N, C-alpha and C positions, 0 to 999 in steps of 0.2 A: 763785532762779528759781521762779516760781509754777507750780502744777500744769498749768495750761493751756498754758504755754510749753513745759513738759517733754514733754507729750503731742505737741506739734507737732514739737519738736526731735528726739525719739526715735522718730518715726513708723516709720522703717525697722526699727529694732531691735525695737520692739513687734510689728510685723508678723511679723518673723522668729521671735520668741518664741512667738507664737500659732500659727504655721502651719508651722514648719520640720519638725515631725514628720510632716507629711502627713495627720495625723488631725485631725478637727474637734473632738476631745474638749476640748482646752484652751479653744478659743473658746466652746464650749457651757457649760463650767463657769463661765467669766467671765460669760456671759449669765445663767446661773441666779442668781448673786448680785446682778447689777444689776437683774434683774426683782424679786427679793425686796426690794431696797432702794428700788424705785420710780424708779430712774434711767432705766430702760427700760420703756416701756409695751408692752402686747401688740401694738399696731399697729407700734411700732418693731421689736419682736422678729421679727414676720413679714416686715417689710421687709428685715431683716438676713439671716435664715435662709431664703434663697430656694433651694428644692430644685433641684439640678442646676447651680447657679452655682459657679464656682471658689471654693475656700476663701479665697484671698487677697482676692477681691472682697468676700466677706461680712465679712472682718475690716476691710477699708478702710471699708466702710459703717459699721461700729461706731465706728471712730475718728472719722470725720466727724461722726457723731451726737453722741458724747460731747463733742467739741470745741465744737460749736455750743451745747451745753446749759450751758456756762459753767464757772466755777472749781470750784464744789462738786462737780459731776459728775466733773470731771477728777481731783480729789483722791481721790474714792471709787474711781474706775476704777483709778488707780495702786495704791491700797491693795488692791484686789481682785486685781490682777496679782501683787502680792507674796505674797498669801495663797494663791492658787490654783495658780500655776504652779510647777513644780519649780525648785529653786535654780539648777540648771545652765542652765535656759532664760532666767532673768532676770539672769544674771551680766552686770554692766556697766551695767544700767539704773539711772538716778538717780531718787530719790523726793523729794517735798517734805518739809521738816523735820517737819511735823505728820502725815506719812503713818502712820496706825495701822491695825490690823486692823479690817476692817469688821464691825460687829456687826449682828445681825438687827434688822429693823425692828420697833418695838414695835407690838403688836396694838391697833388702834383699832376693829376690827370683829371680831365673833365668828363670822362665817359660815365654814363649811367651805371654800367656794370661796376665801375670802380666805386661809385657812390654807394651802391648796395653793400659793398665790403666795408668801407670806412665809416659808414653810418649805421652799421648792422645793429648795435645795441639799442639805439633810439628807434630804428625802424621796427624791430621786434616789439618794442613797447607800443608803438603807434598801431601796428597791424593787428595785434592780438584781439582788438575789439571790432575789427572790420575785415576779417578774413573773407567772409561770405561776399561782402560788397566788392572787394578786390577781385575775387574769382569771377564774379558776375561781369565785371568790367572787362576782364581778360577774355572771357568767352564771347562777349558781344563784339570785341575787336578782332576775334578770330585767332588769337594767339594761344588760347587754351581750349582743349576739348573736355568732354565729360570725364574721361579717364584721368586726365591731369588733375581735375578737381577732386576726384575720389582719392587720389594719392595724397593730396594735401589734407583732406577732411577726415582722415582715419579717426574713428571715435576713441581709440585708445590714447590719442594725443591730447595734451592740454592745449588751451588757446595759444600759449607762447610757443609750444612745439609746432603747432600748425603754422604759425607765423614764420618760424625758421624753415620749415619744410617748403613753404611757399617761396621764400627768398632763394633757397637752394635751387628750386625748380625753375624760377625765373632766370637765375644766373645761367643755367644750362641752355636756356632758349635764346639768349643773345641780347644785344644792345636795344633793339626796338621794343622788346617786351619789358626790359628794365625801365625804359623811359615811361611806358604806360603806367607802371606801378608807382613810380615817383610822382608823376603828374596826378595820379588818383589820390595819393596821400596828401599832396600839397592842397588839392581841391578840398579834401575833407577837413583839413586844418583851417582853411579860409572860410569854410561854411559852418564851422563849429559854432554852437549857439553863442558862446561868450565873445568870440572874435567878431561875429556878425553884429551882435548888439553893441559892442564897444564902439563901433564906427559911428553909431547914431545915438549914443546915450546922452540924455540931458545932462548939463553941467551939474545941476543940483544932485543928481543921482551919483555921479562920479565923486562929488565932494562928500556925500554921505558914506559912500563905499570906503573912502579913505579914512573918514572918522571912525566908522565901525571897525575897520581893520585894526586901527590903532588901539581902539578900546579892547577888542578881543585879544590882541597881542599882549597888552598890558596885564590883562587878567590871567593869561596863560603861560607867560614866559618863565614865571617862578612857581615852583612847587613848594608850598609852605610845608615845612617838616612837621611831623605829627606833634612835636613839642610846642609848636607855635612861636618859638623864640627867634628863629632865624629863617632865612629863605635860601633855597637852593635852586639853581638854574635847572629847568626841566630838561634841557639838553644834556646836562651833566649826570642826571640820575635816571632819566627815563630808560626803562628796559622793556623790551617787547614781551608780551605774554603770548600764549598759544591761542590762536584764533582758528575756529573750525565752524563750518556751516551746521545748521540744525539738521536733525536726522531725516527730515522730510525732503531734503535737497538732493537733487541728482548729482551735484558737484561736491558732495560731502568730502571726497578724498582729495580735492584739489588744493594745492598750496595757496595760502590765503594771506594777503597783505592788507595794510591799513586802507588803501584806496579801494580794495574790493568790497569794503563795507557799503559804499554807495554805488559801486559799479554794477554792470549787468550780471556778472558771474554769481551763481547761486540763487537767482530769482525763481521763486515758486509761484508767485501770483503777479502777473504783469499789470493787472489792473490796479493794484495797490501801490502806495508810495511811502509806506512806513517800514523802516528797518529796525529790528529789535536786536540790541546787544545784551545778552543775558549772561550772568555769572554770579557765583555765590558771593556772600558778604566778604569783602576784603580781596576780591580777585583782581582789582585794578580797573574797574569800569570807568570811574570818574577820571582817573589819570589818563586812560586811553582817549577819552573824549577831549580832555585838555590838550593832548598831543595833536589830535585832529584839528582843534581850533587853531593851535599855534601854526601848524603847517599851512592852513588856509590863509591866515593873517599875513604870513611871510610871502605868500605867493608861490610856495614850493609845491603844493599839492591841492587837490580838490578845486582846481581853477575853472571847472565847468560851472561853478556857482559864483555869481557876482556878489551876493549878500549872504552872510551866515549869521543867524540869530541863536545865541545859546541861552538856554533856560535851565533853572534849577527847580525841580519839583519840591524840594525842601523849602525853598523860598516861596514858591507859589502857595504852599500850605498856609503861609502867613497873610496871604492876600484876602482881605475880608470883603472888599467891594466888588461889584460886578464890573466886567471889562468888555470892551470890543476887541477885535483882533488888532486893530490899529493901536489901541492903548496898550495891549499886551506886548506888542513888538517894541514900541518906542519907550514906554515907561520902564520895562524890565530889561531892555538891552542897551539901546543907545538912542538918545533923543536928537532928532534932526534940528539943525540951526534954523531952518526955514523950509517952507513949502511941504509941510507934513502931508497934506491931502494929495498933492501931486505925486509925492514919493510913494505913498500907500497905493495910489492908483497904478503906478508903475509895477509895484509888487504884484498886484492883482492881475495885471495884464501879462506878466512874465513869470509865472510860477515855476517854470523849468530852470530859472536862474537863481532860485532861492533854496537855502538849506536851513531847516530848523533842527536844533538838537535839544533833547530833554533828558537831563540826568536825574536818575533816581525815581522812576515811576513807582517803585515799590514803597516809596516814602510818602506818597499821597495818602491823605486820610480816607479818601473814597476809593473803592474798588472800581475797575473799569466797567462801564455799562454802555451799551449802544441803544438804550431805550429813549433817551432824551435827545432828539434830533435838533440841531441848530445849524442852519445853513447860511445865515446872513452875516458877513464879516463885519458889518457896521453896527449890528445889534449887540447890546451888552448881555452878558451871561456870567455865571460864576466861573472862576478860573478852571476848575476841573471839568466843567461842561465844555468849555472851549477846547481843552486838551483832548478829551475823548472824541470830539467831533473832528478835530484835526487828524487824529490817528486813523479814524475810519474813513476819512476822505469826504465827509459832508462839508467841511470847511477847507478852503485853500487846496482844492484838488490839483495835483500836479506838482505841488511843493514837496521836495524830499524831506522826510522827517526821520531822524535817528533818535531812538529811545533806548536808555539803559535801564535794566531792572534785574532784581534777583528772580530766579526761575519761578518761585512759588507765587509771585504776584501776577504771572502771565496766565490769564484764563483762556480756555478754548474760544470764548467769545472774541477776545482780542486777537488771538492767533489767526482767525479767518480774515482779518483786515491787514495782515502783514505781507509786505513784498517779499521779505526773507528774514530769516533768523540767523544771527551769528552768535556763537558761544565763546566766551572768554574763559579759558581753562586755567588761568594763572601762569606761573613760571614753569618752564621746562628745566631740567637739570642744568643746562647751559645758561639759562636765564638766571637761575639762582647764583651761579658763579659770577656772571656778569654784574648782577646787582650788588653783590658783596664787594666786588672790586671797585665799583663806582662809589659805593658808600664810604669806603675807607681808602684814603690815599697812601697810607703806610703799607707797603707790600708785606712786611712781617706780620702785621695784624691780620691782613687779608688771608695770608697763608694759614695762620693759626685757626681762624674761624672756619675756613673751608675744611681743614683737616679735622676739626671737631665735628663738623656736620657729616663728613664721610665716615667717621667712626661711630656716629649715632644715626642710623638710617631712619629711626622714628622721627627724630628732630628734622632730618632732611626732608621727610615726607611732609611735615608741617610747613616747611619753607616753600612749598609749591604755591601756597597762598601768599600773595605779595605782602599783605599787612603783617602776617606772622614772620615773614622773612625780614621785614623792616624791624620788628621788635627784637628778633634774635640778633640781627646785625647791630642794632642800637645798644643792646645790653651785652656786648661781647665780653666786658670785664666780668660780669656776673656769670656768663656762660662758661668762660674759660676757667673760672675759679670754683665751679660747683662740683667737679669730680664725678663721683658715682651718682650724685643727686641731680644730674642734668635733667632738663625738662622732658617729660614723656607725653604730657597731655596739653591740649590747648589752654586749659586753666593754668597749668604750670607756667606756660609762656606769658600769660597775662599777669600772673603774680610777679613774674620776673620784671616786667616793665613797670609794675606798680612800685616795687622796691627800688628800681633804678631811678624813677622820678623822685621818690621821697628822699633818697640819699643824695641825689643831684642837687635838690633845692635846700635840703636841710640834713647835713651829715648826722648820722645816728649818735645820740648822747651816750648810749650804752654799748659796751663791747659784746653784750649777749645778743646773738643774732635774732632771736625771736621777738625782741622788744621793739623792732622797727615798726611793727603794725600798731602796737599799743601807743606808741608816741604820736601816731597820726590818726587815732581812733575818731576824733571829732571830724576831721576832714573827710574820712571815709563815710561817716554817717551823713554829713551834709550833702556831699556829692551823690551818695547812694540814694538818698531820698529824692533829690532832684531828678536823677536818672529814672528812678522808679515811677515818679509822677509822669514824667515825659512819655515813657513807654505806655503807660495806662491811657494817656490821651493822644497817642500818636503824635507827640510833640518832640521835635528835635532841635528847635531853636528857642532860646530862653532869654527873657528880658532881665533888666536889672531888678525889676519887681519880683520876678520868679526867684532870682537868686536870694534876695532878702527874705522872702517868704520861707525858704528852706534853710536859712541860716548860713548860706555860703559867704565866707569872708574873703577879704583881699588876700589873706594868707593861703586860703584854699585855692583861689584863682592862680596864685603864683606857682602852684605845683605843676601847672602845664596841662592838666587833663581837659580843661575847658579852654577853648580858643575863640577869639572874636570871629563872628560871621562876616566875611568880607562882601557878601552879596547885598546885604541890606544897606540902604543909603546912609552915609555918614551924618546926614542931617537928623536922622532919627536917634533915639537913645541907643546905648550900646546893646548889642545882642550877642549871645554866646552859643556855642555848640560843643559837644564832646568831640575830641580829635578824630574819632571814628565811631560809626554806629555800633560796632561790636564793643567798643569801650563803654558806651552808655549801657549796653546790656550787662556788661561785666560789673559795673557799679550798682546796677539794680540788683544783681545777684548778691553782691556783697551786702547790700542793705537787708535783703531777705535773711541772710545767714547771720549777719552781725547784730542786727537790731533786736532788742528784747521786747519791743512794743508791737511787733507784728502779730496778727491773729494766727492761731494755730492751724486754721484752715487754708492759709495762703499756699503752702507747698502742695497739698493735695489738689487744690483748684488749679494751680499753675500747670501741673502735669496732666490732669484730667482734661483740661481744655484742648490739649493737643490730640486727644483720642476721640473727640466728638466731631462729627461731620458738619453739623450746623453750628457754627461758631460765632456767636455774638457774646462770648463770655469773657473776652479779654478784659473789659472794664469790670465785669462782675468779679473776676479773679482778684483784681487789685483793690476793688472796693472793700473786700474783706480785710485789707491791711490798714484801712483808715479808721480813725475814730468816728463815733456816731455823729459828731458835729460836722466833720469833713464830709461824711456821706450825705448829709442833708444839703450841703452846699454844692454838691456836684450837679452840673447842668445835664440836660438830657443828651444822650449819646447820639452821634451821627453814625452813618453807615460804617461798619468795621471794614478795614482793608486787609489785604494779604500781608502787609508789613506788620500789622499787629500780631498775627499768628506767628510769623517768622521770627520776630524779635522776642516774643515770649518763649519760643522754642530755643533760641540761642541763650536766653536768660536761664531757662531750666537746665540747659547743658552745663552752664557755669555753676549753678547751684549744686549740681551733682559733683562736679570737680572740687568745689570748695569744701564740700563735706566728706571728701575722701579721707581715708585713714591717715595718709601722709600729710594732709593739710589741717587736720583737726587741731593739732597742737598750736596753730596760729591763733585760733579763736579762744583758747582757754584763758588767755590773759584778759579777755574782755567779756566772755560769756561763761556761764557755769557749765560744767561738764554734762549735767543733766539736761540742760537746754539743747546743747549740741547733739547729744545722743538721741533726743526726741526727734530732732530735725533729720538726723541720719536715718532713723527708722521710718520716718515718713517718706523720704525719697526712695528707700529700698522697697517699701510697700507699693509706692506708685509705679515704679519700674516693673515690678513683678506683675502688678495688675494690668499694666499696659501690654506687656508681652503676652500674657495669657489671653487678652482680648484678641490680639492678632491670631493666636493659635486657634482660638475657637471659631474664627472666621474661615478657616481652611475648609474648602468643600471636600466632600467625600469623592474619591476617584471613580471615574467610569470603570466598570468591570474590564479587566485586562490591561488597564493603564496604571502608571505609578502615581502615588499620592504626591501632589505638587503644591507648593505655596508660592504665589506671586507676591512678593513683599512690596509694600508701598513705601514712599519716602518716610512716613511716620515710623515705620519699623526700623529703618536705618538710623533715625534720630534716637530711638530708644537704645539701640546698640551703642551709639556714641556716648550716651549718658552713662551706660554701664561701664564703658571703657574709662570715662573720665573719673569714675569712682575707684577704679583700679582694685576692685574686689572680685577675685576669682570665684568666690562662693556664690555671688549673685549670678554670674555667668553660668556656673554649673547648674544652679537651681532653674534658671530660665531654659537652658538647653535640655534639661531632663524632661521637659514637657513637650518638646518639639518632636513630633513623629511624622516626618515626611521623607520621601525618596529624592525629591528635587526641590531646590530652593532657587527661585528666579528673582534676580535683582537687576533687571535691564532698565536702561534709561533712568537711573536713580542718582545721577551725579556722583558716582563712586570714584573718588580720587585716592591718592596715597593715605590721606588721613583716615578716610572711611575704611580702607583696607586694613589698617592697623587695628581699628576697633573691631571689625568683622573677625579677624583672626583671633583676637583676644577672647571673643565670645564663642565663635563656632568651633574652636579647638576642643570644646567640652561636649560636643555632640556625642550621643551614645552609639550611633551607627553611621556609616558613610552615606553621603548624599551627593547628588549632582549639583554643583554650584555654577549658576549661570550669571555671568557679569557682563554680558554683551552690551555694547554701546554706552560705555562709560569713559572715564579718564584714568584708568588704572596706571598705565605707564610702567617703566622698568622699576621705579622705586616702589610703586604699589604692588607689583609682582613679588618683590622681596618681602614686603610686609605680610603677604598672604602665606608665606612658607610655613609658619607655625600651625596652620590648619590644613595643610596638604594631606595629612594622614587620614582626614575624615572626608576627603573628596575622591569619589570614584570617577567623577567626570568634572572637567573644568572647561567652561565656555568663556572665552575672552575675546570675542569678535570685536573689531573696531575699538581698540583701546590704546593705540599709539605705543605698542610694545616693539622693542628692537631686539637684535641678536643678543645684546648684553643681558636683557631681562630673561630671555629664553634659556641662556646658559645656566643661570641660577635656578630657574624653575625646573628644568629637566634634571639637574643634579639632585634636587630634592625629590622629584617625582620618582626617580629610579629606586629610591629607598622606601617608597610607600607601597605596600602590598595592594592596597585597594585601588590605587590610581590606574584607570584603564582607558580613559577617553580624554581627548583634548581638541578644542576647536579654536583656531587663531586666525580666522578670516579677517582680511582687511587690516593688517597691522603693518609693520615696517621690517619684515623679515627678509633676509637675503640668503644667498648660498652659504654665507659664513656660519649660519646656525644649523645647517643640515647635518654636520657630523654629530651634533648633540642628539638630534632625532634618530640618527642612525644608531647611536649608542643605546638610546632608549629602546629601540626595536630589538636590538641584539640582546639586551639585558632582561627586559620584561617579557616573559613568555606568555603572559596573559593579557597583553595590551590589545585593545579591540578597535579603536577608532582614532584616526589622525586626519584632521581637516586643516589645511593650510592655504585656503583659497585667497586670491587677490593680494598676494604679496609680491616680492621681487625675486622669485626663484627661477633660475635658468636651467639649461641642460646640465650644467656642472653640479648644481644642487640636486637634481634628480638622480644623477649618477651616485652621489654620496648617499642619498636615501636608499637607493637600490642595494647598496652594500649592507645596510641594516635589514632590509626585507629578506635577504638571503637566509637569515638565521631566525626569522620570526614565524612561528607556527600558528599565530592566533588572530592576526589583524583581519577584520571583516570589512572595514570601510576606510577608503583612502580618497581624500578630496584635495585636488590641486587646482581648482577652478581659477581662471584669471591670472595665471603666471606666464612664464615664457620658456617652457621647457623644450618646445619645438620637437622636431623628428628625433634628434639625438637623445633627448631626455626620454621621449616615449619608448624608444628602442631599448634604452638602459633599464627602464622599469619593466618593460615587457619580458626581457630576458630572464628576470627573476620571478615574475608573477605567473609565468607558465606553469610552474610547479607548485603554486600556492594551493593549499587545500582548505583555506578558510575565507579568502577574500570573496565578498558578496557584491560589493558596490565600488565602482571606480569612476571618478570624475576628472576629466582633463579638458573641460570646457574652456574655450578662449585661451589656448596655449600655443597658438601658431603651429599646430600639428598638421603636417601634410600627408600625402599618400604613403610616403615611406613609413611614417609613424603608424598610420592606420594598418598597413600590411603587417608591421611588427605586432600590433595589438590583435590582429586577426589570429596570430599564432597562439595568443593567450586564450582567445575564445575556443580555438580548436582543442587545446590541451588541458585547459582549466575547467573542471566540472563543477566548481563551487560558485563561480561568478554568475550573477543574475542580471546586473544592470551596468551598462557602460555608457558614459555621457561624453560625447565628442562634439557637442554643439559649438557653433561660432569658431570653427577652425578653417583650414584651407585645404580640406580633403577633396580630391577630384574623383572622377568616376572610377579610376583605377583602384584607388584605395577602398571605395565602397564595394567594388566587386570582390576584393580580397575578403572583406568582412562577410559578404554573402556566402562565399564558399566556405568560410570557417563555420558559419552558423549551421550549415548542413551537417556538421559533425558534433553539434552541441544542442541537445534538446532542453537543457536546464536554463539556458540563457533566455531571459524574458524580454529584454529590450536593449536596443542600441540607438542612442539619440544623435541625430545628424543634422539638425536644423542649422541653417545659415552657414553652409560650406560652399566650396567652389563648384556648384552644380547648377546647370541651367534647368528651367522648369520642365523642359522636355526630358532631360536625363532623370529628374526626380520621378516623373510619371513612369518611365521605363523600369525604374528600380524598385517601385512600390510593391512588386510581386512578393517580396519578402516582408511579411506583416510585422516582424519584430523590429524592423528599421523604422524609426520615427523621424520623418522629415518636416 
């Protein structure tokens, strides 16, 4: 099929790829390349990029243009898509056979203006970090004035958009200005730290850099499969996860790429030099770090750093001797052939050229502390003391450090030493699609797996976690053959991989399906006890001696659950680790359930430990499982770490799932039914006790306010344990005791998996509540998982949750059917005009709907007009928030025309919506005629004196109006002083 036909056939998919993120960045990057190649002219460009028009409309305009320009343009367009867009975005797109990477257009002219055009993609990349410096240079040279700078520096634009705006402005100014910009960029490149240093670098440093790059590349280029039997190229399997900045960051909404991890974007503490990448277990932190290492070693990215030193915290746990920084670098990363002292001195003298990475801070035995200061890089100290002082800047100040960890291990003490925090949220829906396609080369298998996932949204939600996505993809035969018994819980998924590995290494002797576990009972017990001991002692790497002590045989090793640790020196004896931390927790849970030798107090202590604030009980919990002889042999405990609590929590979750009714039949071949029943009752009692403890902590409401419960992560964990058991009666009993009006679960790392568990439990609430899930990772799949509990939600708060129009469609369709549903808040998601008809239908249908907040999305005048159609028929809405959209004057006028007659609206916010005086005059009519409205927010718009005077005249007819907010509009200080006579105007 030719390229022109492919563009037409795949129009919907291409539009989705360009626009689904809600950000115009992908479309603009495609346009940059097309401009540089001459496919798009400046006239075309301005016809496509119409300010204030919906993103999808601009993208459609581009597709129409490319199609009409013929076959060559379509071929180049598809090649640009493949080059520019992330792999997850283009999964499933087809390309013509000759589709190759688009190369830059050969220079036929020597003018600076022409260079701005042909080099536009690279110039945007180079300028985004130095827009301010370029503007300063242009002002000093007399080519730019303050007004020119203001037009470039509009705060609503991202750094790349500011760079494009700068290039467009320079082009309009002529050849001399273009020359200044190109000279400035060239000067910046020649003065970059690495280029400057490379000119005078000692030969020994360059030799070491080459050796270190080779070593890092060798460690990073292959991703060992979880089975440990084969290797797969990281390039072939790596799939991007969703990266976002921590919630304290002002750039939290900005598109985030891998290089932004160490770039200036998102910095909250300029004095610090440690970057944290946090993510739940199995979210892909180690793989992301491996990708970073590989890109540096190849010279593709992160080239501001001359030397990169990668560390594994798991390996550092095994370091018993004290080290200096020099020994830490050279013994754990790459040993120099000669001149160690001179090389280390170079590192000390040039900290800005050095990057350290530390994978798995949560796996350190010690919790972070800044009490033991250590400032001398040549003085020896325990490994964890060196790390903690590196993170806080007492050691090697100026060296950039990147650290990965699970969120629970990041204490407030550590956070104050962070330059910034980046959160890895796992796979997006497109990422899941991309990963499965990479994992299976057979298109027919890929198609069946993806169809199975789409038919089972619970399983699809689990696949947002990369390690679970790998398990599901690996076990596709079991998945496709399970019919109605397909996995519903995390425990189900891990049982599936357990069965897959056993069958792969040793085909079942019996045709009876349940006997697969009985045949491998001894392997489960051996590996389970090893895992169990490891978690007790915060140990994740095991020696040959450890394996022998717990009876692990060569046959057990061949199953593939234990793999050789590649970090430890081959000169040492063999060391092993479980193929993933969660797999070690799973085997520990199997041992608790499977073994008949465990103390009966194990399960209660395992669950109670999670509900106590002062937790040095991890070892106490497991000590109960050991014989009196083993207890006597235990050495004194070191400080407990956050990893201990987190891993015990994961283990307890698996114990809940393994003892569910649907899995109990697995154990009856190896345990008596009485033993299993006792353990089930213990878990049920622990969950009930834990939930009641949370309920008792709910404070009494202040008189006049609703009773509210701010749930902590421990509450979410208990909910997940109840879901893993799949017992509705436990959920009903728990919810019968919960008496609140508002349930707050903000910043609790709620993703699709947690949404499934929440809906399973909350659907049994006796009376409706307000459910607040702001600042989580719910997404469209999570929204779908919440639908079963919508009937008990009178209010739903989903601010900052990466929800798109697709998720809203399903949510509103369900909400219309729920009598109690009256309020929704969707601030800072990825909504566009395309979802406004759904909200319009909601307002038309539900005559008791009270509050609609849609701030900081991508709604334009077209969307406001759609919304106005619904408002015509709604008699109840009291609050309407559209802060931070782009409805402009046309949208304001459409809303005003229907709100004039509203008898219920009390509060209206159009802050930051590009509303001018025409829109203000239309809203003045609302004030004049609407006697219910009390507050109108018009801050950060472009209203002039004429618009304000209309508002003042309208206020003379309305005594009920309390305030009109007008800060940061197009008014001079003198005009503000003259207009202050109306006290209800807030400037």
